[in-house]
mmCIF file of the N, C-alpha and C atoms, coordinates in Angstrom:
data_MODEL
# 
_entry.id   MODEL 
# 
loop_
_atom_site.group_PDB 
_atom_site.id 
_atom_site.type_symbol 
_atom_site.label_atom_id 
_atom_site.label_alt_id 
_atom_site.label_comp_id 
_atom_site.label_asym_id 
_atom_site.label_entity_id 
_atom_site.label_seq_id 
_atom_site.pdbx_PDB_ins_code 
_atom_site.Cartn_x 
_atom_site.Cartn_y 
_atom_site.Cartn_z 
_atom_site.occupancy 
_atom_site.B_iso_or_equiv 
_atom_site.pdbx_formal_charge 
_atom_site.auth_seq_id 
_atom_site.auth_comp_id 
_atom_site.auth_asym_id 
_atom_site.auth_atom_id 
_atom_site.pdbx_PDB_model_num 
ATOM 1   N N  . UNK A 1 1  ? -20.514 -199.070 21.895  1.00 0.00 ? 1  UNK A N  1 
ATOM 2   C CA . UNK A 1 1  ? -20.414 -200.498 22.127  1.00 0.00 ? 1  UNK A CA 1 
ATOM 3   C C  . UNK A 1 1  ? -21.017 -201.287 20.967  1.00 0.00 ? 1  UNK A C  1 
ATOM 4   N N  . UNK A 1 2  ? -22.090 -200.740 20.386  1.00 0.00 ? 2  UNK A N  1 
ATOM 5   C CA . UNK A 1 2  ? -22.728 -201.463 19.293  1.00 0.00 ? 2  UNK A CA 1 
ATOM 6   C C  . UNK A 1 2  ? -21.848 -201.493 18.041  1.00 0.00 ? 2  UNK A C  1 
ATOM 7   N N  . UNK A 1 3  ? -20.981 -200.493 17.905  1.00 0.00 ? 3  UNK A N  1 
ATOM 8   C CA . UNK A 1 3  ? -20.097 -200.448 16.744  1.00 0.00 ? 3  UNK A CA 1 
ATOM 9   C C  . UNK A 1 3  ? -19.098 -201.605 16.766  1.00 0.00 ? 3  UNK A C  1 
ATOM 10  N N  . UNK A 1 4  ? -18.747 -202.073 17.949  1.00 0.00 ? 4  UNK A N  1 
ATOM 11  C CA . UNK A 1 4  ? -17.815 -203.203 18.051  1.00 0.00 ? 4  UNK A CA 1 
ATOM 12  C C  . UNK A 1 4  ? -18.404 -204.479 17.474  1.00 0.00 ? 4  UNK A C  1 
ATOM 13  N N  . UNK A 1 5  ? -19.704 -204.629 17.540  1.00 0.00 ? 5  UNK A N  1 
ATOM 14  C CA . UNK A 1 5  ? -20.353 -205.817 16.972  1.00 0.00 ? 5  UNK A CA 1 
ATOM 15  C C  . UNK A 1 5  ? -20.189 -205.864 15.452  1.00 0.00 ? 5  UNK A C  1 
ATOM 16  N N  . UNK A 1 6  ? -19.990 -204.733 14.840  1.00 0.00 ? 6  UNK A N  1 
ATOM 17  C CA . UNK A 1 6  ? -19.754 -204.668 13.404  1.00 0.00 ? 6  UNK A CA 1 
ATOM 18  C C  . UNK A 1 6  ? -18.258 -204.652 13.087  1.00 0.00 ? 6  UNK A C  1 
ATOM 19  N N  . UNK A 1 7  ? -17.484 -203.902 13.847  1.00 0.00 ? 7  UNK A N  1 
ATOM 20  C CA . UNK A 1 7  ? -16.073 -203.707 13.521  1.00 0.00 ? 7  UNK A CA 1 
ATOM 21  C C  . UNK A 1 7  ? -15.213 -204.939 13.784  1.00 0.00 ? 7  UNK A C  1 
ATOM 22  N N  . UNK A 1 8  ? -15.505 -205.685 14.824  1.00 0.00 ? 8  UNK A N  1 
ATOM 23  C CA . UNK A 1 8  ? -14.687 -206.871 15.130  1.00 0.00 ? 8  UNK A CA 1 
ATOM 24  C C  . UNK A 1 8  ? -14.832 -207.938 14.052  1.00 0.00 ? 8  UNK A C  1 
ATOM 25  N N  . UNK A 1 9  ? -16.042 -208.319 13.635  1.00 0.00 ? 9  UNK A N  1 
ATOM 26  C CA . UNK A 1 9  ? -16.125 -209.301 12.536  1.00 0.00 ? 9  UNK A CA 1 
ATOM 27  C C  . UNK A 1 9  ? -15.531 -208.774 11.221  1.00 0.00 ? 9  UNK A C  1 
ATOM 28  N N  . UNK A 1 10 ? -15.698 -207.499 10.931  1.00 0.00 ? 10 UNK A N  1 
ATOM 29  C CA . UNK A 1 10 ? -15.103 -206.954 9.717   1.00 0.00 ? 10 UNK A CA 1 
ATOM 30  C C  . UNK A 1 10 ? -13.580 -206.995 9.770   1.00 0.00 ? 10 UNK A C  1 
ATOM 31  N N  . UNK A 1 11 ? -13.008 -206.700 10.916  1.00 0.00 ? 11 UNK A N  1 
ATOM 32  C CA . UNK A 1 11 ? -11.544 -206.752 11.031  1.00 0.00 ? 11 UNK A CA 1 
ATOM 33  C C  . UNK A 1 11 ? -11.030 -208.187 10.930  1.00 0.00 ? 11 UNK A C  1 
ATOM 34  N N  . UNK A 1 12 ? -11.773 -209.134 11.490  1.00 0.00 ? 12 UNK A N  1 
ATOM 35  C CA . UNK A 1 12 ? -11.374 -210.540 11.379  1.00 0.00 ? 12 UNK A CA 1 
ATOM 36  C C  . UNK A 1 12 ? -11.442 -210.981 9.914   1.00 0.00 ? 12 UNK A C  1 
ATOM 37  N N  . UNK A 1 13 ? -12.480 -210.578 9.194   1.00 0.00 ? 13 UNK A N  1 
ATOM 38  C CA . UNK A 1 13 ? -12.577 -210.909 7.770   1.00 0.00 ? 13 UNK A CA 1 
ATOM 39  C C  . UNK A 1 13 ? -11.456 -210.256 6.967   1.00 0.00 ? 13 UNK A C  1 
ATOM 40  N N  . UNK A 1 14 ? -11.097 -209.050 7.320   1.00 0.00 ? 14 UNK A N  1 
ATOM 41  C CA . UNK A 1 14 ? -10.011 -208.359 6.641   1.00 0.00 ? 14 UNK A CA 1 
ATOM 42  C C  . UNK A 1 14 ? -8.677  -209.075 6.857   1.00 0.00 ? 14 UNK A C  1 
ATOM 43  N N  . UNK A 1 15 ? -8.431  -209.529 8.068   1.00 0.00 ? 15 UNK A N  1 
ATOM 44  C CA . UNK A 1 15 ? -7.189  -210.253 8.365   1.00 0.00 ? 15 UNK A CA 1 
ATOM 45  C C  . UNK A 1 15 ? -7.155  -211.566 7.608   1.00 0.00 ? 15 UNK A C  1 
ATOM 46  N N  . UNK A 1 16 ? -8.260  -212.314 7.592   1.00 0.00 ? 16 UNK A N  1 
ATOM 47  C CA . UNK A 1 16 ? -8.285  -213.581 6.855   1.00 0.00 ? 16 UNK A CA 1 
ATOM 48  C C  . UNK A 1 16 ? -8.135  -213.339 5.352   1.00 0.00 ? 16 UNK A C  1 
ATOM 49  N N  . UNK A 1 17 ? -8.719  -212.269 4.840   1.00 0.00 ? 17 UNK A N  1 
ATOM 50  C CA . UNK A 1 17 ? -8.549  -211.936 3.433   1.00 0.00 ? 17 UNK A CA 1 
ATOM 51  C C  . UNK A 1 17 ? -7.109  -211.601 3.092   1.00 0.00 ? 17 UNK A C  1 
ATOM 52  N N  . UNK A 1 18 ? -6.445  -210.845 3.946   1.00 0.00 ? 18 UNK A N  1 
ATOM 53  C CA . UNK A 1 18 ? -5.039  -210.504 3.722   1.00 0.00 ? 18 UNK A CA 1 
ATOM 54  C C  . UNK A 1 18 ? -4.160  -211.746 3.793   1.00 0.00 ? 18 UNK A C  1 
ATOM 55  N N  . UNK A 1 19 ? -4.430  -212.634 4.730   1.00 0.00 ? 19 UNK A N  1 
ATOM 56  C CA . UNK A 1 19 ? -3.664  -213.882 4.819   1.00 0.00 ? 19 UNK A CA 1 
ATOM 57  C C  . UNK A 1 19 ? -3.891  -214.751 3.591   1.00 0.00 ? 19 UNK A C  1 
ATOM 58  N N  . UNK A 1 20 ? -5.127  -214.812 3.121   1.00 0.00 ? 20 UNK A N  1 
ATOM 59  C CA . UNK A 1 20 ? -5.431  -215.603 1.929   1.00 0.00 ? 20 UNK A CA 1 
ATOM 60  C C  . UNK A 1 20 ? -4.672  -215.055 0.718   1.00 0.00 ? 20 UNK A C  1 
ATOM 61  N N  . UNK A 1 21 ? -4.675  -213.725 0.558   1.00 0.00 ? 21 UNK A N  1 
ATOM 62  C CA . UNK A 1 21 ? -3.946  -213.128 -0.553  1.00 0.00 ? 21 UNK A CA 1 
ATOM 63  C C  . UNK A 1 21 ? -2.436  -213.384 -0.462  1.00 0.00 ? 21 UNK A C  1 
ATOM 64  N N  . UNK A 1 22 ? -1.900  -213.299 0.738   1.00 0.00 ? 22 UNK A N  1 
ATOM 65  C CA . UNK A 1 22 ? -0.469  -213.544 0.921   1.00 0.00 ? 22 UNK A CA 1 
ATOM 66  C C  . UNK A 1 22 ? -0.109  -214.982 0.559   1.00 0.00 ? 22 UNK A C  1 
ATOM 67  N N  . UNK A 1 23 ? -0.859  -215.953 1.083   1.00 0.00 ? 23 UNK A N  1 
ATOM 68  C CA . UNK A 1 23 ? -0.531  -217.352 0.807   1.00 0.00 ? 23 UNK A CA 1 
ATOM 69  C C  . UNK A 1 23 ? -0.807  -217.714 -0.647  1.00 0.00 ? 23 UNK A C  1 
ATOM 70  N N  . UNK A 1 24 ? -1.781  -217.083 -1.259  1.00 0.00 ? 24 UNK A N  1 
ATOM 71  C CA . UNK A 1 24 ? -2.042  -217.323 -2.680  1.00 0.00 ? 24 UNK A CA 1 
ATOM 72  C C  . UNK A 1 24 ? -0.882  -216.806 -3.520  1.00 0.00 ? 24 UNK A C  1 
ATOM 73  N N  . UNK A 1 25 ? -0.380  -215.627 -3.194  1.00 0.00 ? 25 UNK A N  1 
ATOM 74  C CA . UNK A 1 25 ? 0.762   -215.081 -3.919  1.00 0.00 ? 25 UNK A CA 1 
ATOM 75  C C  . UNK A 1 25 ? 2.010   -215.934 -3.695  1.00 0.00 ? 25 UNK A C  1 
ATOM 76  N N  . UNK A 1 26 ? 2.193   -216.422 -2.489  1.00 0.00 ? 26 UNK A N  1 
ATOM 77  C CA . UNK A 1 26 ? 3.360   -217.259 -2.201  1.00 0.00 ? 26 UNK A CA 1 
ATOM 78  C C  . UNK A 1 26 ? 3.271   -218.589 -2.951  1.00 0.00 ? 26 UNK A C  1 
ATOM 79  N N  . UNK A 1 27 ? 2.089   -219.148 -3.076  1.00 0.00 ? 27 UNK A N  1 
ATOM 80  C CA . UNK A 1 27 ? 1.921   -220.411 -3.789  1.00 0.00 ? 27 UNK A CA 1 
ATOM 81  C C  . UNK A 1 27 ? 2.129   -220.260 -5.288  1.00 0.00 ? 27 UNK A C  1 
ATOM 82  N N  . UNK A 1 28 ? 1.842   -219.088 -5.828  1.00 0.00 ? 28 UNK A N  1 
ATOM 83  C CA . UNK A 1 28 ? 1.982   -218.869 -7.263  1.00 0.00 ? 28 UNK A CA 1 
ATOM 84  C C  . UNK A 1 28 ? 3.339   -218.294 -7.642  1.00 0.00 ? 28 UNK A C  1 
ATOM 85  N N  . UNK A 1 29 ? 4.308   -218.300 -6.723  1.00 0.00 ? 29 UNK A N  1 
ATOM 86  C CA . UNK A 1 29 ? 5.679   -217.919 -7.044  1.00 0.00 ? 29 UNK A CA 1 
ATOM 87  C C  . UNK A 1 29 ? 5.949   -216.432 -7.065  1.00 0.00 ? 29 UNK A C  1 
ATOM 88  N N  . UNK A 1 30 ? 5.127   -215.644 -6.435  1.00 0.00 ? 30 UNK A N  1 
ATOM 89  C CA . UNK A 1 30 ? 5.320   -214.193 -6.447  1.00 0.00 ? 30 UNK A CA 1 
ATOM 90  C C  . UNK A 1 30 ? 6.615   -213.787 -5.740  1.00 0.00 ? 30 UNK A C  1 
ATOM 91  N N  . UNK A 1 31 ? 7.041   -214.539 -4.744  1.00 0.00 ? 31 UNK A N  1 
ATOM 92  C CA . UNK A 1 31 ? 8.194   -214.159 -3.931  1.00 0.00 ? 31 UNK A CA 1 
ATOM 93  C C  . UNK A 1 31 ? 9.406   -215.045 -4.203  1.00 0.00 ? 31 UNK A C  1 
ATOM 94  N N  . UNK A 1 32 ? 9.441   -215.739 -5.350  1.00 0.00 ? 32 UNK A N  1 
ATOM 95  C CA . UNK A 1 32 ? 10.546  -216.644 -5.628  1.00 0.00 ? 32 UNK A CA 1 
ATOM 96  C C  . UNK A 1 32 ? 11.853  -215.910 -5.911  1.00 0.00 ? 32 UNK A C  1 
ATOM 97  N N  . UNK A 1 33 ? 11.829  -214.884 -6.736  1.00 0.00 ? 33 UNK A N  1 
ATOM 98  C CA . UNK A 1 33 ? 13.051  -214.187 -7.121  1.00 0.00 ? 33 UNK A CA 1 
ATOM 99  C C  . UNK A 1 33 ? 12.958  -212.730 -6.671  1.00 0.00 ? 33 UNK A C  1 
ATOM 100 N N  . UNK A 1 34 ? 13.522  -212.434 -5.521  1.00 0.00 ? 34 UNK A N  1 
ATOM 101 C CA . UNK A 1 34 ? 13.472  -211.071 -5.001  1.00 0.00 ? 34 UNK A CA 1 
ATOM 102 C C  . UNK A 1 34 ? 14.681  -210.244 -5.420  1.00 0.00 ? 34 UNK A C  1 
ATOM 103 N N  . UNK A 1 35 ? 15.754  -210.898 -5.876  1.00 0.00 ? 35 UNK A N  1 
ATOM 104 C CA . UNK A 1 35 ? 16.992  -210.195 -6.202  1.00 0.00 ? 35 UNK A CA 1 
ATOM 105 C C  . UNK A 1 35 ? 17.062  -209.865 -7.693  1.00 0.00 ? 35 UNK A C  1 
ATOM 106 N N  . UNK A 1 36 ? 16.535  -210.726 -8.541  1.00 0.00 ? 36 UNK A N  1 
ATOM 107 C CA . UNK A 1 36 ? 16.658  -210.578 -9.989  1.00 0.00 ? 36 UNK A CA 1 
ATOM 108 C C  . UNK A 1 36 ? 16.146  -209.262 -10.547 1.00 0.00 ? 36 UNK A C  1 
ATOM 109 N N  . UNK A 1 37 ? 14.940  -208.824 -10.219 1.00 0.00 ? 37 UNK A N  1 
ATOM 110 C CA . UNK A 1 37 ? 14.460  -207.561 -10.783 1.00 0.00 ? 37 UNK A CA 1 
ATOM 111 C C  . UNK A 1 37 ? 15.321  -206.368 -10.392 1.00 0.00 ? 37 UNK A C  1 
ATOM 112 N N  . UNK A 1 38 ? 15.863  -206.370 -9.199  1.00 0.00 ? 38 UNK A N  1 
ATOM 113 C CA . UNK A 1 38 ? 16.736  -205.272 -8.781  1.00 0.00 ? 38 UNK A CA 1 
ATOM 114 C C  . UNK A 1 38 ? 18.042  -205.258 -9.558  1.00 0.00 ? 38 UNK A C  1 
ATOM 115 N N  . UNK A 1 39 ? 18.552  -206.435 -9.893  1.00 0.00 ? 39 UNK A N  1 
ATOM 116 C CA . UNK A 1 39 ? 19.796  -206.495 -10.661 1.00 0.00 ? 39 UNK A CA 1 
ATOM 117 C C  . UNK A 1 39 ? 19.559  -206.167 -12.130 1.00 0.00 ? 39 UNK A C  1 
ATOM 118 N N  . UNK A 1 40 ? 18.390  -206.502 -12.662 1.00 0.00 ? 40 UNK A N  1 
ATOM 119 C CA . UNK A 1 40 ? 18.096  -206.182 -14.060 1.00 0.00 ? 40 UNK A CA 1 
ATOM 120 C C  . UNK A 1 40 ? 18.027  -204.674 -14.287 1.00 0.00 ? 40 UNK A C  1 
ATOM 121 N N  . UNK A 1 41 ? 17.649  -203.922 -13.278 1.00 0.00 ? 41 UNK A N  1 
ATOM 122 C CA . UNK A 1 41 ? 17.612  -202.467 -13.408 1.00 0.00 ? 41 UNK A CA 1 
ATOM 123 C C  . UNK A 1 41 ? 19.020  -201.920 -13.574 1.00 0.00 ? 41 UNK A C  1 
ATOM 124 N N  . UNK A 1 42 ? 19.980  -202.547 -12.938 1.00 0.00 ? 42 UNK A N  1 
ATOM 125 C CA . UNK A 1 42 ? 21.354  -202.056 -12.973 1.00 0.00 ? 42 UNK A CA 1 
ATOM 126 C C  . UNK A 1 42 ? 22.103  -202.434 -14.241 1.00 0.00 ? 42 UNK A C  1 
ATOM 127 N N  . UNK A 1 43 ? 21.593  -203.372 -15.019 1.00 0.00 ? 43 UNK A N  1 
ATOM 128 C CA . UNK A 1 43 ? 22.285  -203.796 -16.229 1.00 0.00 ? 43 UNK A CA 1 
ATOM 129 C C  . UNK A 1 43 ? 22.246  -202.679 -17.263 1.00 0.00 ? 43 UNK A C  1 
ATOM 130 N N  . UNK A 1 44 ? 23.391  -202.455 -17.895 1.00 0.00 ? 44 UNK A N  1 
ATOM 131 C CA . UNK A 1 44 ? 23.497  -201.399 -18.895 1.00 0.00 ? 44 UNK A CA 1 
ATOM 132 C C  . UNK A 1 44 ? 23.263  -202.008 -20.270 1.00 0.00 ? 44 UNK A C  1 
ATOM 133 N N  . UNK A 1 45 ? 22.103  -201.788 -20.836 1.00 0.00 ? 45 UNK A N  1 
ATOM 134 C CA . UNK A 1 45 ? 21.823  -202.302 -22.170 1.00 0.00 ? 45 UNK A CA 1 
ATOM 135 C C  . UNK A 1 45 ? 21.541  -201.159 -23.140 1.00 0.00 ? 45 UNK A C  1 
ATOM 136 N N  . UNK A 1 46 ? 22.236  -200.017 -22.936 1.00 0.00 ? 46 UNK A N  1 
ATOM 137 C CA . UNK A 1 46 ? 22.127  -198.897 -23.859 1.00 0.00 ? 46 UNK A CA 1 
ATOM 138 C C  . UNK A 1 46 ? 23.039  -199.073 -25.072 1.00 0.00 ? 46 UNK A C  1 
ATOM 139 N N  . UNK A 1 47 ? 24.034  -199.944 -24.961 1.00 0.00 ? 47 UNK A N  1 
ATOM 140 C CA . UNK A 1 47 ? 24.973  -200.170 -26.058 1.00 0.00 ? 47 UNK A CA 1 
ATOM 141 C C  . UNK A 1 47 ? 24.288  -200.926 -27.190 1.00 0.00 ? 47 UNK A C  1 
ATOM 142 N N  . UNK A 1 48 ? 24.655  -200.629 -28.428 1.00 0.00 ? 48 UNK A N  1 
ATOM 143 C CA . UNK A 1 48 ? 24.120  -201.435 -29.533 1.00 0.00 ? 48 UNK A CA 1 
ATOM 144 C C  . UNK A 1 48 ? 24.771  -202.814 -29.503 1.00 0.00 ? 48 UNK A C  1 
ATOM 145 N N  . UNK A 1 49 ? 24.111  -203.823 -30.019 1.00 0.00 ? 49 UNK A N  1 
ATOM 146 C CA . UNK A 1 49 ? 24.699  -205.167 -30.009 1.00 0.00 ? 49 UNK A CA 1 
ATOM 147 C C  . UNK A 1 49 ? 25.958  -205.225 -30.861 1.00 0.00 ? 49 UNK A C  1 
ATOM 148 N N  . UNK A 1 50 ? 26.921  -206.021 -30.426 1.00 0.00 ? 50 UNK A N  1 
ATOM 149 C CA . UNK A 1 50 ? 28.196  -206.158 -31.145 1.00 0.00 ? 50 UNK A CA 1 
ATOM 150 C C  . UNK A 1 50 ? 27.952  -206.892 -32.453 1.00 0.00 ? 50 UNK A C  1 
ATOM 151 N N  . UNK A 1 51 ? 28.619  -206.472 -33.543 1.00 0.00 ? 51 UNK A N  1 
ATOM 152 C CA . UNK A 1 51 ? 28.450  -207.173 -34.832 1.00 0.00 ? 51 UNK A CA 1 
ATOM 153 C C  . UNK A 1 51 ? 29.110  -208.546 -34.767 1.00 0.00 ? 51 UNK A C  1 
ATOM 154 N N  . UNK A 1 52 ? 28.590  -209.463 -35.566 1.00 0.00 ? 52 UNK A N  1 
ATOM 155 C CA . UNK A 1 52 ? 29.157  -210.812 -35.623 1.00 0.00 ? 52 UNK A CA 1 
ATOM 156 C C  . UNK A 1 52 ? 30.516  -210.783 -36.337 1.00 0.00 ? 52 UNK A C  1 
ATOM 157 N N  . UNK A 1 53 ? 31.463  -211.585 -35.852 1.00 0.00 ? 53 UNK A N  1 
ATOM 158 C CA . UNK A 1 53 ? 32.775  -211.672 -36.491 1.00 0.00 ? 53 UNK A CA 1 
ATOM 159 C C  . UNK A 1 53 ? 32.756  -212.589 -37.711 1.00 0.00 ? 53 UNK A C  1 
ATOM 160 N N  . UNK A 1 54 ? 31.743  -213.433 -37.811 1.00 0.00 ? 54 UNK A N  1 
ATOM 161 C CA . UNK A 1 54 ? 31.664  -214.381 -38.916 1.00 0.00 ? 54 UNK A CA 1 
ATOM 162 C C  . UNK A 1 54 ? 31.108  -213.688 -40.154 1.00 0.00 ? 54 UNK A C  1 
ATOM 163 N N  . UNK A 1 55 ? 31.764  -213.965 -41.274 1.00 0.00 ? 55 UNK A N  1 
ATOM 164 C CA . UNK A 1 55 ? 31.267  -213.432 -42.541 1.00 0.00 ? 55 UNK A CA 1 
ATOM 165 C C  . UNK A 1 55 ? 30.559  -214.564 -43.277 1.00 0.00 ? 55 UNK A C  1 
ATOM 166 N N  . UNK A 1 56 ? 29.382  -214.272 -43.763 1.00 0.00 ? 56 UNK A N  1 
ATOM 167 C CA . UNK A 1 56 ? 28.603  -215.331 -44.409 1.00 0.00 ? 56 UNK A CA 1 
ATOM 168 C C  . UNK A 1 56 ? 28.669  -215.252 -45.927 1.00 0.00 ? 56 UNK A C  1 
ATOM 169 N N  . UNK A 1 57 ? 29.814  -214.711 -46.545 1.00 0.00 ? 57 UNK A N  1 
ATOM 170 C CA . UNK A 1 57 ? 29.883  -214.681 -48.004 1.00 0.00 ? 57 UNK A CA 1 
ATOM 171 C C  . UNK A 1 57 ? 30.276  -215.999 -48.540 1.00 0.00 ? 57 UNK A C  1 
# 
């Protein structure tokens, strides 16, 4: 029973800390673009860049 006097306040502090971290990340734009990084992985950029058609002589 005495352990509950320690564990309940610690769990409440842990929950408030997790909520604070979540809202801080949301305010700083952490969750703005959820699709972009996944699509960037799929882009094929192994090809060398195409040469320019313009001649500068």
